[in-house]
C-alpha positions, 0 to 999 in steps of 0.5 A: 525532496519528498520522504517517500516512505510516507504514502498518502492515501486519497481516501476522498470521494472524487478527483477534485476532492483528491486535489484539493487534499494534495494542495492541503498537504503540501510539498513534504509529501510526494506519494500518494495513493488511490484506491477503488473508492475513488475509481468511479469518481475519476481516479485515474484522471487524478493519478495522470495529473499528480504524475504530471505534476511529478509526485509518485503514485501507487493505485490499490485496485487488489484486482483478481481474475483469471490470468488473461483477464489480470494481464490485459488490465495490468497492461492497460493500467501501465499506460498511466507511468504509475508506480505501485500496482496491487493485486491479490497474491495468488501466484497465477494472479501474481505472474499475470500481473507481472506479465501485463507490466512487463517493460514498465517501471511498474512494480506489481505489490501482492496482498497478502492477507487484509489488514482488516482481518483476523483469524474470526474474520478468515474462519468466516470466510473458510480459509485456511486454519494458521494464525495469520503470521504463518499465513501470511508468510506463506502467500508472501513467500508464494507471491515473491517467488511468483515474480512480485516486486513487493508485497502488502503486509500489516506493520506487525508483519513487516519484520517476519517478512523482511526476514523471508530469503525470497524478500531479498531486495523487495518492497514492503509496504504496510497499510494499518499505520497509525499514529499515538492517539490515533483512531484505529478505524477498521485496522485491527493489526496496526503499528506506529510509522516509525515502528512499521519503518524500523521492522522492515517495511520501505513505505507505510501508508496512512489515511485518515489520521492524514485527510480526516485532520483539521489540518492535514498538512501538520499531521503530515509533517508530524508523521515524516517527523517520527519517520526521521527521529525513530521509533520512540523506545529505540 
């Protein structure tokens, strides 16, 4: 049975490339993320095909709009029998998304602060002052109180979020995970796969270190082995 703690991000151009990558990765991975980059390349068709094959699917749309629009969008997406869907962590967005997903198995995950951002980026966007960990904790708590089934946060904040009273029984999903030796790319707040899980994450999301590898199956298997063995410093 696949270890669904690992979610592989299919950040490839279209559904055909996505399905080819799934075949190259093999049966040990059972959970895939489809993001905005593939939306116009047949992303929803790929999601349906993956579900038909028995995989779990995380649709990473990071929805943000007025409540009525978010609710309608989520209600439409919920018809695809998806597992996870991201929205921005603003409470009005979370509440609307949860209304749209009501009565289905779709889990709404709230984005706290994107893992590609640091304090300088937030200053440039005129966001509220304070350290990123403090902002993440505040946004996570408010999103969970608004009904989110879980949050998206960097692995460096996983333990802090797991300690929040609002996080009891909730999901923590961490992008920004990089195996030892992997390039950081555009991620700025990262950790190893096993460390992210040890610090409280339920799922890790890994993209480029797998799909850019010469042998994606070997790359995925190495991460799965690390998850089984635990952090090297334990």
